[in-house]
C-alpha positions as a Markdown table, in Angstrom:
| # | Residue | x | y | z |
|---|---|---|---|---|
| 1 | Met | 16.6 | 16.1 | -0.1 |
| 2 | Arg | 13.1 | 16.0 | 1.4 |
| 3 | Arg | 12.5 | 19.6 | 0.3 |
| 4 | Leu | 13.2 | 18.8 | -3.3 |
| 5 | Pro | 10.4 | 17.8 | -5.6 |
| 6 | Ile | 9.8 | 14.1 | -6.1 |
| 7 | Arg | 10.9 | 14.3 | -9.8 |
| 8 | Val | 14.3 | 15.7 | -8.8 |
| 9 | Arg | 14.8 | 13.1 | -6.1 |
| 10 | Leu | 13.9 | 10.3 | -8.4 |
| 11 | Val | 16.3 | 11.6 | -11.1 |
| 12 | Phe | 19.0 | 12.2 | -8.6 |
| 13 | Ala | 18.6 | 8.6 | -7.2 |
| 14 | Phe | 18.6 | 7.3 | -10.8 |
| 15 | Ala | 21.7 | 9.2 | -11.8 |
| 16 | Val | 23.6 | 8.0 | -8.7 |
| 17 | Ala | 22.5 | 4.4 | -9.4 |
| 18 | Met | 23.6 | 4.7 | -13.1 |
| 19 | Ala | 26.9 | 6.3 | -12.2 |
| 20 | Leu | 27.6 | 3.4 | -9.8 |
| 21 | Val | 26.6 | 0.9 | -12.4 |
| 22 | Leu | 28.6 | 2.5 | -15.2 |
| 23 | Thr | 31.6 | 2.9 | -12.9 |
| 24 | Ala | 31.5 | -0.7 | -11.8 |
| 25 | Thr | 30.9 | -1.9 | -15.4 |
| 26 | Gly | 33.9 | 0.2 | -16.6 |
| 27 | Val | 36.2 | -1.1 | -13.9 |
| 28 | Leu | 35.1 | -4.7 | -14.6 |
| 29 | Val | 35.6 | -4.3 | -18.4 |
| 30 | Tyr | 39.0 | -2.5 | -17.9 |
| 31 | Thr | 40.2 | -5.1 | -15.4 |
| 32 | Arg | 38.9 | -8.1 | -17.5 |
| 33 | Leu | 40.5 | -6.8 | -20.6 |
| 34 | Gly | 43.8 | -6.3 | -18.9 |
| 35 | Asp | 43.7 | -9.8 | -17.4 |
| 36 | Asp | 42.8 | -11.2 | -20.9 |
| 37 | Leu | 45.7 | -9.3 | -22.6 |
| 38 | Ala | 48.2 | -10.5 | -19.9 |
| 39 | Ala | 47.0 | -14.1 | -20.4 |
| 40 | Ala | 47.3 | -13.7 | -24.2 |
| 41 | Leu | 50.9 | -12.3 | -23.8 |
| 42 | Asp | 51.9 | -15.2 | -21.6 |
| 43 | Thr | 50.4 | -17.7 | -24.1 |
| 44 | Asp | 52.2 | -16.0 | -26.9 |
| 45 | Leu | 55.5 | -16.1 | -25.0 |
| 46 | Arg | 55.1 | -19.9 | -24.3 |
| 47 | Leu | 54.4 | -20.6 | -28.0 |
| 48 | Arg | 57.3 | -18.4 | -29.1 |
| 49 | Ala | 59.6 | -20.2 | -26.6 |
| 50 | Gln | 58.6 | -23.6 | -28.0 |
| 51 | Asp | 59.3 | -22.4 | -31.6 |
| 52 | Leu | 62.6 | -20.8 | -30.7 |
| 53 | Gly | 63.6 | -24.0 | -28.8 |
| 54 | Gln | 63.1 | -25.9 | -32.0 |
| 55 | Val | 65.3 | -23.4 | -33.9 |
| 56 | Ile | 68.3 | -23.6 | -31.6 |
| 57 | Arg | 68.1 | -27.4 | -31.4 |
| 58 | His | 68.3 | -27.5 | -35.2 |
| 59 | Pro | 71.9 | -27.6 | -36.4 |
| 60 | Gly | 72.8 | -24.2 | -37.7 |
| 61 | Gly | 69.9 | -22.5 | -36.0 |
| 62 | Ser | 70.5 | -19.1 | -34.5 |
| 63 | Leu | 68.5 | -16.5 | -32.5 |
| 64 | Ala | 70.4 | -13.7 | -34.2 |
| 65 | Ala | 69.2 | -15.0 | -37.5 |
| 66 | Glu | 65.6 | -14.6 | -36.3 |
| 67 | Ser | 66.0 | -11.0 | -35.4 |
| 68 | Asn | 64.1 | -10.1 | -38.5 |
| 69 | Gly | 62.4 | -13.4 | -39.0 |
| 70 | Gln | 58.9 | -14.5 | -38.6 |
| 71 | Leu | 59.3 | -15.5 | -34.9 |
| 72 | Ile | 60.8 | -12.2 | -33.7 |
| 73 | Glu | 59.1 | -8.9 | -34.4 |
| 74 | Arg | 61.8 | -6.1 | -34.4 |
| 75 | Gly | 61.0 | -3.6 | -31.6 |
| 76 | Glu | 58.3 | -5.7 | -30.0 |
| 77 | Ser | 59.8 | -9.1 | -29.2 |
| 78 | Phe | 63.3 | -10.5 | -28.5 |
| 79 | Ala | 65.1 | -13.7 | -27.3 |
| 80 | Gln | 68.4 | -14.6 | -25.6 |
| 81 | Leu | 70.1 | -17.9 | -24.8 |
| 82 | Leu | 72.1 | -18.1 | -21.5 |
| 83 | Asp | 74.3 | -20.7 | -19.9 |
| 84 | Pro | 74.3 | -21.3 | -16.2 |
| 85 | Arg | 77.2 | -18.8 | -15.5 |
| 86 | Pro | 75.3 | -16.8 | -16.8 |
| 87 | Arg | 76.8 | -16.0 | -20.2 |
| 88 | Val | 75.1 | -15.0 | -23.4 |
| 89 | Leu | 75.3 | -17.8 | -25.9 |
| 90 | Asp | 73.0 | -16.4 | -28.5 |
| 91 | Ala | 70.7 | -13.4 | -28.8 |
| 92 | Thr | 68.6 | -11.2 | -31.0 |
| 93 | Thr | 69.2 | -7.5 | -31.4 |
| 94 | Pro | 68.2 | -6.1 | -29.0 |
| 95 | Pro | 69.1 | -7.1 | -26.2 |
| 96 | Gly | 72.4 | -8.1 | -27.6 |
| 97 | Ser | 75.2 | -9.4 | -25.2 |
| 98 | Val | 73.8 | -8.0 | -21.9 |
| 99 | Pro | 72.3 | -10.9 | -19.9 |
| 100 | Leu | 68.6 | -10.4 | -19.2 |
| 101 | Leu | 68.7 | -12.5 | -16.0 |
| 102 | Asp | 70.8 | -12.3 | -12.9 |
| 103 | Arg | 72.1 | -15.3 | -11.0 |
| 104 | Ala | 69.1 | -15.7 | -8.8 |
| 105 | Glu | 66.6 | -15.5 | -11.6 |
| 106 | Leu | 68.8 | -17.9 | -13.6 |
| 107 | Ala | 68.8 | -20.4 | -10.8 |
| 108 | Arg | 65.0 | -20.3 | -10.6 |
| 109 | Ala | 64.7 | -20.7 | -14.3 |
| 110 | Leu | 66.9 | -23.8 | -14.2 |
| 111 | Arg | 64.3 | -25.4 | -11.8 |
| 112 | Arg | 61.1 | -24.4 | -13.6 |
| 113 | Ala | 59.8 | -21.9 | -16.2 |
| 114 | Val | 59.3 | -18.4 | -14.7 |
| 115 | Phe | 57.7 | -15.2 | -15.9 |
| 116 | Ile | 59.5 | -11.9 | -15.0 |
| 117 | Asp | 58.5 | -8.3 | -15.6 |
| 118 | Arg | 61.0 | -5.7 | -16.5 |
| 119 | Arg | 60.6 | -2.0 | -16.6 |
| 120 | Ser | 63.1 | -1.7 | -19.4 |
| 121 | Val | 65.3 | -3.9 | -21.6 |
| 122 | Pro | 68.6 | -3.0 | -23.1 |
| 123 | Gly | 67.9 | -1.5 | -26.5 |
| 124 | Leu | 64.2 | -0.8 | -25.7 |
| 125 | Asp | 62.8 | 2.0 | -23.7 |
| 126 | Glu | 59.6 | 0.1 | -22.8 |
| 127 | Gly | 58.5 | -2.3 | -20.2 |
| 128 | Ala | 58.7 | -6.0 | -21.1 |
| 129 | Arg | 57.5 | -9.4 | -19.9 |
| 130 | Leu | 60.0 | -12.3 | -20.0 |
| 131 | Leu | 59.6 | -16.1 | -20.0 |
| 132 | Ala | 62.7 | -18.0 | -18.9 |
| 133 | Thr | 62.7 | -21.8 | -19.5 |
| 134 | Thr | 65.3 | -24.5 | -19.9 |
| 135 | Val | 66.4 | -25.9 | -23.3 |
| 136 | Thr | 69.1 | -28.3 | -24.5 |
| 137 | His | 71.8 | -26.6 | -26.6 |
| 138 | Asp | 74.8 | -28.5 | -27.9 |
| 139 | Ala | 74.0 | -31.4 | -25.4 |
| 140 | Arg | 74.1 | -29.0 | -22.5 |
| 141 | Arg | 71.4 | -27.3 | -20.4 |
| 142 | Ala | 70.8 | -23.7 | -21.2 |
| 143 | Val | 68.1 | -21.1 | -20.4 |
| 144 | Leu | 66.1 | -19.6 | -23.2 |
| 145 | Val | 64.7 | -16.1 | -22.4 |
| 146 | Val | 61.8 | -15.0 | -24.6 |
| 147 | Gly | 60.4 | -11.5 | -24.1 |
| 148 | Ala | 57.9 | -9.1 | -25.6 |
| 149 | Thr | 57.1 | -5.5 | -24.8 |
| 150 | Arg | 53.9 | -4.7 | -22.8 |
| 151 | Glu | 53.2 | -1.6 | -25.0 |
| 152 | Asn | 50.5 | -3.3 | -27.0 |
| 153 | Arg | 48.7 | -4.2 | -23.8 |
| 154 | Ala | 49.2 | -0.7 | -22.3 |
| 155 | Glu | 48.0 | 1.0 | -25.5 |
| 156 | Ala | 44.8 | -1.2 | -25.6 |
| 157 | Leu | 44.1 | -0.3 | -22.0 |
| 158 | Arg | 44.7 | 3.3 | -22.6 |
| 159 | Ser | 42.3 | 3.3 | -25.6 |
| 160 | Leu | 39.7 | 1.5 | -23.6 |
| 161 | Gly | 40.1 | 3.9 | -20.6 |
| 162 | Thr | 39.8 | 6.9 | -22.9 |
| 163 | Ala | 36.7 | 5.5 | -24.5 |
| 164 | Leu | 35.2 | 4.7 | -21.1 |
| 165 | Leu | 36.0 | 8.3 | -19.8 |
| 166 | Leu | 34.3 | 9.8 | -22.9 |
| 167 | Leu | 31.3 | 7.5 | -23.3 |
| 168 | Gly | 30.6 | 7.0 | -19.6 |
| 169 | Pro | 29.6 | 10.6 | -18.8 |
| 170 | Ile | 27.7 | 10.7 | -22.1 |
| 171 | Ala | 25.8 | 7.5 | -21.3 |
| 172 | Leu | 25.2 | 8.9 | -17.7 |
| 173 | Val | 23.7 | 12.2 | -19.1 |
| 174 | Leu | 21.5 | 10.4 | -21.6 |
| 175 | Ser | 20.2 | 8.0 | -19.1 |
| 176 | Thr | 19.5 | 10.8 | -16.6 |
| 177 | Leu | 17.6 | 12.7 | -19.2 |
| 178 | Ile | 15.6 | 9.6 | -20.0 |
| 179 | Gly | 14.9 | 9.0 | -16.3 |
| 180 | Tyr | 13.8 | 12.7 | -16.0 |
| 181 | Val | 11.4 | 12.3 | -18.9 |
| 182 | Val | 10.0 | 9.0 | -17.6 |
| 183 | Ala | 9.6 | 10.3 | -14.1 |
| 184 | Gly | 7.9 | 13.4 | -15.5 |
| 185 | Gly | 5.5 | 11.2 | -17.5 |
| 186 | Gly | 4.6 | 9.2 | -14.4 |
| 187 | Leu | 4.2 | 12.2 | -12.2 |
| 188 | Arg | 2.2 | 14.0 | -14.9 |
| 189 | Ala | -0.8 | 11.8 | -14.0 |
| 190 | Val | -0.3 | 12.6 | -10.3 |
| 191 | Glu | -0.3 | 16.3 | -11.1 |
| 192 | Ala | -3.5 | 16.0 | -13.1 |
| 193 | Met | -5.1 | 14.2 | -10.1 |
| 194 | Arg | -3.8 | 16.9 | -7.7 |
| 195 | Arg | -5.3 | 19.7 | -9.9 |
| 196 | Arg | -8.6 | 18.0 | -10.1 |
| 197 | Ala | -8.6 | 17.3 | -6.4 |
| 198 | Ala | -8.0 | 20.9 | -5.7 |
| 199 | Ala | -11.0 | 21.9 | -7.8 |
| 200 | Ile | -13.4 | 19.3 | -6.1 |
| 201 | Ser | -15.6 | 20.8 | -3.4 |
| 202 | Gly | -18.9 | 20.0 | -1.6 |
| 203 | Glu | -20.7 | 22.4 | -4.0 |
| 204 | Arg | -20.0 | 20.3 | -6.9 |
| 205 | Pro | -20.6 | 16.6 | -5.9 |
| 206 | Gly | -20.0 | 13.8 | -8.3 |
| 207 | Glu | -16.6 | 15.0 | -9.7 |
| 208 | Arg | -13.8 | 12.4 | -9.8 |
| 209 | Leu | -10.1 | 12.3 | -10.4 |
| 210 | Pro | -8.8 | 11.5 | -13.9 |
| 211 | Val | -7.5 | 7.9 | -14.0 |
| 212 | Gln | -5.7 | 6.4 | -17.0 |
| 213 | Ala | -6.1 | 2.8 | -17.7 |
| 214 | Thr | -2.4 | 1.8 | -17.2 |
| 215 | Gly | -2.7 | -1.1 | -14.9 |
| 216 | Asp | 0.0 | 0.3 | -12.6 |
| 217 | Glu | 0.1 | 1.8 | -9.0 |
| 218 | Leu | -1.1 | 5.1 | -10.2 |
| 219 | Glu | -4.3 | 3.7 | -11.7 |
| 220 | Arg | -4.9 | 1.8 | -8.4 |
| 221 | Leu | -4.3 | 4.9 | -6.4 |
| 222 | Gly | -6.7 | 7.0 | -8.5 |
| 223 | Thr | -9.4 | 4.2 | -8.4 |
| 224 | Thr | -9.0 | 4.1 | -4.5 |
| 225 | Leu | -9.3 | 7.9 | -4.3 |
| 226 | Asn | -12.3 | 8.0 | -6.5 |
| 227 | Gly | -13.9 | 5.3 | -4.3 |
| 228 | Met | -13.1 | 7.4 | -1.3 |
| 229 | Leu | -14.8 | 10.5 | -3.0 |
| 230 | Ala | -17.9 | 8.4 | -3.8 |
| 231 | Arg | -18.1 | 7.4 | -0.1 |
| 232 | Leu | -17.7 | 11.0 | 1.0 |
| 233 | Asp | -20.4 | 12.1 | -1.5 |
| 234 | Asp | -22.7 | 9.5 | -0.1 |
| 235 | Ala | -22.0 | 10.6 | 3.5 |
| 236 | Leu | -22.5 | 14.3 | 2.5 |
| 237 | Glu | -25.8 | 13.5 | 0.8 |
| 238 | Arg | -26.9 | 11.6 | 3.9 |
| 239 | Glu | -25.9 | 14.5 | 6.1 |
| 240 | Arg | -27.7 | 17.0 | 4.0 |
| 241 | Gly | -30.8 | 14.8 | 3.9 |
| 242 | Phe | -30.6 | 14.4 | 7.7 |
| 243 | Val | -30.4 | 18.1 | 8.2 |
| 244 | Ala | -33.3 | 18.7 | 5.8 |
| 245 | Asp | -35.5 | 16.0 | 7.3 |
| 246 | Ala | -34.7 | 17.2 | 10.9 |
| 247 | Gly | -35.6 | 20.8 | 9.9 |
| 248 | His | -38.8 | 19.6 | 8.4 |
| 249 | Glu | -39.8 | 17.5 | 11.5 |
| 250 | Leu | -38.8 | 20.4 | 13.9 |
| 251 | Arg | -40.8 | 23.0 | 11.8 |
| 252 | Thr | -44.2 | 21.4 | 12.6 |
| 253 | Pro | -44.2 | 21.4 | 16.4 |
| 254 | Leu | -42.6 | 24.8 | 16.5 |
| 255 | Ala | -45.3 | 26.2 | 14.2 |
| 256 | Leu | -48.0 | 24.6 | 16.4 |
| 257 | Met | -46.4 | 25.9 | 19.5 |
| 258 | Arg | -46.3 | 29.5 | 18.1 |
| 259 | Ala | -49.9 | 29.3 | 16.9 |
| 260 | Glu | -51.2 | 28.1 | 20.3 |
| 261 | Leu | -49.2 | 30.7 | 22.2 |
| 262 | Asp | -50.3 | 33.5 | 19.8 |
| 263 | Phe | -53.9 | 32.3 | 20.3 |
| 264 | Ala | -53.5 | 32.3 | 24.1 |
| 265 | Leu | -52.0 | 35.8 | 23.9 |
| 266 | Gln | -54.7 | 37.3 | 21.7 |
| 267 | His | -57.9 | 35.2 | 22.1 |
| 268 | Ala | -57.8 | 33.2 | 25.4 |
| 269 | Asp | -60.2 | 35.2 | 27.5 |
| 270 | Thr | -60.8 | 32.5 | 30.0 |
| 271 | Ala | -58.6 | 30.4 | 32.3 |
| 272 | Glu | -59.9 | 27.3 | 30.6 |
| 273 | Gly | -58.9 | 28.5 | 27.1 |
| 274 | Leu | -55.5 | 29.5 | 28.4 |
| 275 | Arg | -55.0 | 26.2 | 30.0 |
| 276 | Ser | -56.0 | 24.4 | 26.7 |
| 277 | Ala | -53.5 | 26.4 | 24.7 |
| 278 | Leu | -50.7 | 25.8 | 27.2 |
| 279 | Gln | -51.6 | 22.1 | 27.3 |
| 280 | Ile | -51.1 | 21.8 | 23.6 |
| 281 | Ala | -47.9 | 23.8 | 23.7 |
| 282 | Ser | -46.6 | 21.5 | 26.5 |
| 283 | Glu | -47.4 | 18.5 | 24.4 |
| 284 | Glu | -45.5 | 19.9 | 21.5 |
| 285 | Thr | -42.6 | 20.8 | 23.8 |
| 286 | Asp | -42.5 | 17.1 | 24.8 |
| 287 | Arg | -42.5 | 16.1 | 21.2 |
| 288 | Leu | -39.6 | 18.5 | 20.5 |
| 289 | Ala | -37.7 | 17.2 | 23.5 |
| 290 | Gln | -38.3 | 13.6 | 22.3 |
| 291 | Leu | -37.3 | 14.5 | 18.7 |
| 292 | Ala | -34.1 | 16.2 | 20.0 |
| 293 | Gly | -33.2 | 13.1 | 22.0 |
| 294 | Asp | -33.8 | 10.9 | 19.0 |
| 295 | Leu | -31.7 | 13.1 | 16.8 |
| 296 | Leu | -28.8 | 12.9 | 19.4 |
| 297 | Val | -29.0 | 9.1 | 19.3 |
| 298 | Ile | -28.9 | 9.0 | 15.5 |
| 299 | Ala | -26.0 | 11.5 | 15.4 |
| 300 | Gly | -24.1 | 9.4 | 18.0 |
| 301 | Ser | -24.6 | 6.2 | 16.1 |
| 302 | Asp | -23.3 | 7.9 | 12.9 |
| 303 | Arg | -20.1 | 8.9 | 14.7 |
| 304 | Glu | -19.9 | 5.4 | 16.3 |
| 305 | Lys | -20.0 | 7.1 | 19.7 |
| 306 | Leu | -23.3 | 5.8 | 21.0 |
| 307 | Gln | -22.3 | 5.3 | 24.7 |
| 308 | Leu | -23.3 | 2.0 | 26.2 |
| 309 | Arg | -23.1 | 0.8 | 29.8 |
| 310 | Arg | -23.1 | -2.9 | 29.5 |
| 311 | Glu | -24.2 | -5.1 | 32.3 |
| 312 | Pro | -25.8 | -8.6 | 32.6 |
| 313 | Ile | -29.6 | -8.1 | 32.4 |
| 314 | Arg | -32.4 | -10.6 | 33.0 |
| 315 | Ala | -34.5 | -10.7 | 29.9 |
| 316 | Ser | -37.7 | -11.1 | 32.0 |
| 317 | Glu | -36.9 | -8.0 | 34.1 |
| 318 | Leu | -36.1 | -5.9 | 31.0 |
| 319 | Leu | -39.4 | -6.8 | 29.3 |
| 320 | Asp | -41.4 | -6.4 | 32.5 |
| 321 | Ser | -40.1 | -2.9 | 32.8 |
| 322 | Val | -41.2 | -2.1 | 29.3 |
| 323 | Arg | -44.6 | -3.6 | 29.9 |
| 324 | Asn | -45.0 | -1.6 | 33.1 |
| 325 | Arg | -44.2 | 1.6 | 31.2 |
| 326 | Phe | -46.9 | 1.0 | 28.5 |
| 327 | Ala | -49.5 | -0.8 | 30.7 |
| 328 | Ser | -51.7 | 2.3 | 31.1 |
| 329 | Arg | -51.6 | 3.1 | 27.4 |
| 330 | Ala | -52.4 | -0.4 | 26.4 |
| 331 | Ala | -55.4 | -0.3 | 29.0 |
| 332 | Glu | -56.6 | 3.1 | 27.5 |
| 333 | Ser | -56.8 | 1.5 | 24.0 |
| 334 | Glu | -58.3 | -1.7 | 25.4 |
| 335 | Arg | -55.3 | -3.8 | 24.1 |
| 336 | Arg | -53.5 | -6.6 | 25.9 |
| 337 | Leu | -49.7 | -6.4 | 26.5 |
| 338 | Glu | -48.1 | -9.7 | 27.3 |
| 339 | Val | -44.5 | -10.6 | 28.1 |
| 340 | His | -42.9 | -14.0 | 27.5 |
| 341 | Ala | -39.3 | -14.5 | 28.6 |
| 342 | Pro | -37.3 | -17.6 | 29.9 |
| 343 | Ala | -36.5 | -17.1 | 33.6 |
| 344 | Gly | -32.7 | -17.8 | 33.2 |
| 345 | Leu | -32.1 | -15.9 | 29.9 |
| 346 | Ile | -29.4 | -13.2 | 30.4 |
| 347 | Ile | -28.7 | -10.3 | 28.1 |
| 348 | Asn | -25.3 | -8.4 | 28.2 |
| 349 | Gly | -26.2 | -4.8 | 27.2 |
| 350 | Asp | -27.2 | -1.3 | 28.2 |
| 351 | Arg | -30.5 | -1.4 | 30.1 |
| 352 | Leu | -31.6 | 2.1 | 29.3 |
| 353 | Arg | -30.8 | 1.7 | 25.6 |
| 354 | Leu | -32.5 | -1.7 | 25.3 |
| 355 | Glu | -35.6 | -0.4 | 27.0 |
| 356 | Gln | -35.6 | 2.6 | 24.6 |
| 357 | Ala | -35.4 | 0.2 | 21.6 |
| 358 | Met | -38.1 | -2.2 | 22.9 |
| 359 | Gly | -40.3 | 0.9 | 24.0 |
| 360 | Asn | -40.2 | 2.2 | 20.4 |
| 361 | Leu | -41.3 | -1.2 | 19.1 |
| 362 | Val | -44.1 | -1.4 | 21.6 |
| 363 | Glu | -45.2 | 2.2 | 21.0 |
| 364 | Asn | -45.4 | 1.5 | 17.2 |
| 365 | Ala | -47.4 | -1.7 | 17.9 |
| 366 | Leu | -49.9 | 0.2 | 20.1 |
| 367 | Arg | -50.2 | 3.1 | 17.7 |
| 368 | His | -50.4 | 1.2 | 14.4 |
| 369 | Gly | -51.0 | -2.5 | 15.2 |
| 370 | Arg | -54.0 | -4.5 | 16.3 |
| 371 | Gly | -55.0 | -6.9 | 19.0 |
| 372 | Thr | -52.7 | -8.3 | 21.7 |
| 373 | Val | -49.1 | -7.0 | 21.7 |
| 374 | Leu | -46.6 | -9.8 | 22.6 |
| 375 | Val | -43.2 | -8.9 | 23.8 |
| 376 | Glu | -41.0 | -12.0 | 23.8 |
| 377 | Ala | -37.3 | -12.9 | 24.5 |
| 378 | Arg | -35.9 | -16.2 | 23.3 |
| 379 | Ala | -32.5 | -17.8 | 22.7 |
| 380 | Asn | -31.6 | -18.8 | 19.2 |
| 381 | Gly | -28.2 | -20.4 | 19.0 |
| 382 | Glu | -25.5 | -17.8 | 19.6 |
| 383 | Thr | -28.0 | -14.9 | 19.5 |
| 384 | Thr | -30.7 | -13.7 | 21.8 |
| 385 | Glu | -33.9 | -12.3 | 20.0 |
| 386 | Leu | -36.2 | -9.7 | 21.4 |
| 387 | His | -39.5 | -9.7 | 19.5 |
| 388 | Val | -42.5 | -7.4 | 19.5 |
| 389 | Arg | -45.6 | -8.9 | 17.7 |
| 390 | Asp | -49.2 | -7.8 | 17.3 |
| 391 | Gln | -52.1 | -9.0 | 15.2 |
| 392 | Gly | -52.0 | -6.2 | 12.7 |
| 393 | Pro | -51.2 | -6.5 | 9.0 |
| 394 | Gly | -47.7 | -5.6 | 9.5 |
| 395 | Leu | -45.6 | -3.1 | 7.5 |
| 396 | Pro | -46.4 | -2.4 | 3.7 |
| 397 | Lys | -44.1 | -4.5 | 1.6 |
| 398 | Asp | -42.8 | -1.6 | -0.3 |
| 399 | Phe | -41.8 | 0.0 | 3.0 |
| 400 | Ile | -39.9 | -3.0 | 4.5 |
| 401 | Pro | -36.6 | -2.4 | 2.6 |
| 402 | Arg | -36.4 | 1.2 | 4.1 |
| 403 | Ala | -38.1 | 0.4 | 7.5 |
| 404 | Phe | -35.0 | 1.2 | 9.4 |
| 405 | Asp | -34.0 | 4.4 | 7.5 |
| 406 | Arg | -34.3 | 7.6 | 9.4 |
| 407 | Phe | -37.4 | 9.8 | 8.8 |
| 408 | Ser | -39.0 | 7.0 | 6.8 |
| 409 | Arg | -42.7 | 6.3 | 7.5 |
| 410 | Gly | -45.1 | 3.8 | 6.0 |
| 411 | Asp | -48.6 | 4.9 | 4.7 |
| 412 | Glu | -50.2 | 4.1 | 8.0 |
| 413 | Ala | -47.6 | 6.1 | 10.0 |
| 414 | His | -48.3 | 9.3 | 8.1 |
| 415 | Ala | -51.5 | 9.8 | 10.2 |
| 416 | Gly | -49.6 | 9.7 | 13.4 |
| 417 | Ala | -47.4 | 12.2 | 15.2 |
| 418 | Gly | -44.1 | 10.2 | 14.8 |
| 419 | Ala | -41.1 | 11.6 | 13.2 |
| 420 | Gly | -40.0 | 8.4 | 11.4 |
| 421 | Leu | -37.0 | 7.9 | 13.8 |
| 422 | Gly | -38.4 | 5.1 | 16.0 |
| 423 | Leu | -37.1 | 2.1 | 13.9 |
| 424 | Ala | -34.0 | 4.0 | 13.0 |
| 425 | Ile | -33.1 | 4.3 | 16.7 |
| 426 | Val | -34.0 | 0.6 | 17.2 |
| 427 | His | -31.5 | -0.3 | 14.4 |
| 428 | Ala | -28.8 | 2.1 | 15.8 |
| 429 | Ile | -29.1 | 0.5 | 19.3 |
| 430 | Ala | -28.9 | -3.0 | 17.9 |
| 431 | Ile | -25.8 | -2.1 | 15.9 |
| 432 | Ala | -24.2 | -0.5 | 18.9 |
| 433 | His | -24.7 | -3.9 | 20.8 |
| 434 | Asp | -23.1 | -5.7 | 17.8 |
| 435 | Gly | -26.5 | -7.0 | 16.7 |
| 436 | Thr | -29.0 | -6.5 | 14.0 |
| 437 | Ala | -32.7 | -5.5 | 13.5 |
| 438 | His | -35.3 | -7.4 | 11.5 |
| 439 | Val | -38.8 | -7.1 | 10.1 |
| 440 | Arg | -41.1 | -10.0 | 9.2 |
| 441 | Ala | -41.8 | -9.7 | 5.5 |
| 442 | Asp | -44.6 | -12.3 | 5.1 |
| 443 | Gly | -47.6 | -10.4 | 6.5 |
| 444 | Asn | -49.5 | -11.4 | 9.6 |
| 445 | Pro | -48.7 | -11.3 | 12.4 |
| 446 | Ala | -46.6 | -8.1 | 12.5 |
| 447 | Asp | -43.2 | -8.9 | 14.0 |
| 448 | Ile | -40.2 | -6.7 | 14.5 |
| 449 | Trp | -37.2 | -7.9 | 16.5 |
| 450 | Ile | -33.6 | -7.3 | 17.3 |
| 451 | Ser | -30.9 | -10.0 | 17.6 |
| 452 | Leu | -28.1 | -9.6 | 20.1 |
| 453 | Pro | -25.0 | -11.7 | 20.8 |
| 454 | Ala | -25.9 | -14.3 | 23.4 |
| 455 | Asp | -24.3 | -14.0 | 26.9 |
| 456 | Pro | -21.7 | -16.8 | 27.2 |
| 457 | Thr | -23.1 | -17.9 | 30.6 |
| 458 | Thr | -26.5 | -18.8 | 29.0 |
| 459 | Arg | -25.3 | -20.6 | 25.9 |
């Protein structure tokens, strides 16, 4: 069954269900009609017994006289009056003078009214149902037997059975065809979506599946799939932009390296000129290595595979390590680098990654900021904040919404050698630690910080 098309399986299941319903309905109707006809026959026998009892009680009344009367229908009903011996006292034709009851049946009838079924009755070749009840005849107890053939009931049931056998398969075929058409109509929308999905590719972004406004599961499925395609288009566009930006950033240091090496090969006649060219090439190599490392961090964060080695870290030790790393650069630019951190503040995170993030912030402050650079750690409720402030004007307002986007740089950053990945890496490391990154948006002083979940031991 699993190899069959869904439409065939649906129609098959529908046909089986309809066959069971029609069969059950037919059996119920047939049985119910049979019971109703049997009950009607019993009621008719009781009424006929009452009427014939009044006839035989009346002086001069006779069952034989009723053979062609209103109470007895010739060939369909009959009656017989028996005494306890049993002996026929009066009867219609048929059954005539042959007793309809044996002694045991007569004894039961003398105690209470009984119904008896007969396969045949003398003078009739049909099955019959009898009602035997006691009456008073000539001041003596007698048994009145009233009967009627079951042919009318059997004929009605045969007619119903024939109609059910003819109409049932027709109804089943019609309902199956309707189910086939309805299933096809529902699956037609699925087939349309499948064909469109087969035609969608990365070369033609923006295409979507056709969705009909039906309000059913198919519309919800199509809407969900279109949402998934939109997300895939966005991811593909981001990847393309990432590749293009990375290629652009890699092109500049590679071009500089080649130019310097070509100059050294062709024009460096002295050791000093050769050393100068190699020095520039070495610096560009360092830049390429840094850029490659940054790209690996961004790629790892995109795949949610940025590896962390979490451990309890004293905030003061972390910030002191960052200050020691940039102390010489701060001294060269005649800038002060200060660290403020509570002695007992603990951070649960990856030391190397957090030093990388704070180092990027300090480097940006030294490169683009002014005055003293303050590196501060402080507890703020259920979070720990790591701030880097300087006395510069801060980031341009139009740049703040995209400050943490990769390869994005403000106007002041265009003059530097950065690739526009520093803040993106800060954001990626904060997210990997289940935190967030923030930029102060109201001007001086410039302030960029990351918020991390506080260590439970310091709350």
